[in-house]
Each structure stands twice: as C-alpha cells, then as structure tokens.
C-alpha positions in Angstrom: 13.1 30.3 28.0 14.6 27.4 25.9 12.9 24.1 26.0 15.0 21.0 26.4 13.7 17.7 25.2 15.1 14.5 26.6 15.0 11.1 25.1 15.9 7.8 26.7 18.3 5.7 24.7 17.5 2.0 25.0 20.3 -0.4 24.5 19.5 -4.1 24.4 21.9 -6.0 26.6 21.2 -9.6 27.6 17.5 -9.2 27.2 17.5 -6.1 29.4 17.3 -2.4 28.4 19.6 0.1 29.9 18.7 3.8 29.7 20.7 6.9 29.2 19.2 10.4 29.1 20.5 13.2 26.9 19.4 16.5 25.5 17.8 16.5 22.1 17.2 20.2 21.7 18.5 21.5 18.4 18.3 20.5 14.7 18.5 16.8 13.6 17.9 16.8 9.9 16.7 13.6 8.3 19.5 12.9 5.9 19.0 11.4 2.5 20.7 8.1 1.6 22.6 8.5 -1.7 22.5 5.7 -4.2 24.6 5.0 -7.3 23.3 4.1 -10.8 23.2 0.4 -9.8 20.9 1.3 -6.8 23.6 0.5 -4.2 24.2 2.9 -1.3 26.9 5.4 -2.2 29.1 6.0 0.8 31.4 8.4 -1.1 28.5 10.7 -1.8 27.3 10.4 1.8 30.8 11.4 3.0 30.7 14.4 0.6 27.3 15.5 2.0 28.5 15.1 5.5 31.5 17.3 4.8 29.1 20.1 4.0 26.6 19.3 6.9 29.5 19.3 9.4 29.8 23.1 8.8 26.2 23.6 9.9 25.0 24.1 13.5 23.2 20.8 13.5 23.0 19.0 16.9 23.0 15.7 15.1 21.6 13.6 12.2 18.5 11.5 11.7 19.6 8.5 9.7 17.1 6.1 8.1 14.3 8.5 8.9 11.4 9.8 6.9 12.9 9.9 3.4 11.4 6.5 2.3 14.5 4.4 1.6 14.4 2.6 5.0 12.3 -0.3 3.8 14.4 -1.0 0.7 17.7 -1.5 2.6 18.9 -4.6 4.3 20.3 -4.5 7.8 23.9 -4.6 6.6 23.3 -1.5 4.5 21.6 0.3 7.4 24.5 -0.5 9.7 27.0 0.9 7.0 25.1 4.1 6.8 25.0 4.7 10.6 28.6 3.7 11.0 29.7 6.1 8.2 27.8 9.0 9.6 29.2 8.4 13.1 32.8 8.0 11.8 32.6 11.1 9.7 31.1 13.3 12.5 31.6 11.6 15.8 30.8 14.7 17.8 27.2 14.8 16.8 24.3 12.7 18.0 23.0 10.1 15.5 19.4 9.0 15.7 18.7 5.9 13.6 15.5 4.3 12.3 15.3 0.8 13.6 11.8 -0.5 13.2 10.7 -3.9 11.8 7.7 -6.1 11.5 8.1 -7.8 14.9 9.3 -6.9 18.3 12.2 -9.4 18.2 13.5 -8.1 14.9 13.1 -4.5 16.0 15.2 -5.3 19.1 17.9 -6.9 16.9 17.9 -3.7 14.7 18.1 -1.4 17.7 21.1 -3.5 19.0 22.7 -3.3 15.5 22.2 0.4 15.3 23.8 0.9 18.7 26.8 -1.2 17.9 27.3 0.7 14.7 27.4 4.1 16.5 23.8 5.3 16.8 23.1 7.3 20.0 19.4 6.6 19.8 16.9 4.7 17.8 13.3 5.1 16.8 10.6 2.9 15.4 9.0 4.1 12.1 
C-alpha cells in the first residue's frame, strides 16, 4: 500500500491564508544553488543541472532547502532561483525555503516565493 503525504500550501493574501492540498508522495531532492567565481548565483549552471534532473522521475524540487546557502542569499536572489526552477520545469512541484527571523518577514518571504512560482514553502 502506497502512503500519500499531503501538505497544505499557505498563500498570504490580504493578511489571510488560503489553503490548497496536494500530494507530496515521491522524490523532492534538495537542489544545490550554483555560484560563479564572484560568488553570484549562476542561473546558467542551474539551468544546465535542471536539464539533467528533468530526465529523472522526481516529483519536484526543494529549492533553498538544507544545503546551507539559504542564509547567504538576499530575497531577490531567492526569488530568481525559484522562478528559474519553475520556468525550466513547470510540470513539477517546487517547495521553497522561506524562513526568516520574524513572523512578519517570514510571511513576506512566503508571499514572494508563491509569486515567483513555488507551490509550497517551509520554514527552516
């Protein structure tokens, strides 16, 4: 018997949360954020990685997860990463890290992740 895990997606809208339930069974690898020599995110290398990962039977991707780069990126860079992943593989679920030091900023990050294409967010 297969187990199906469900997660509620919370979207901040006018200070209210709306919920959508979807199936999270399957593999969601935490993807590594590539950087160039100047320590900027390298979207070209991310796209190259995604071209390989698209051929795998992943259910989706975990962006800004447990690889450690989350705290060193600004919100704009995080949005670019999520947006690029969703643009390159729009058929897969994108789960994005969106935690911050306060509830207010965490809500702002969750909203930004949603607007950039994330299907779900989690707090690290």
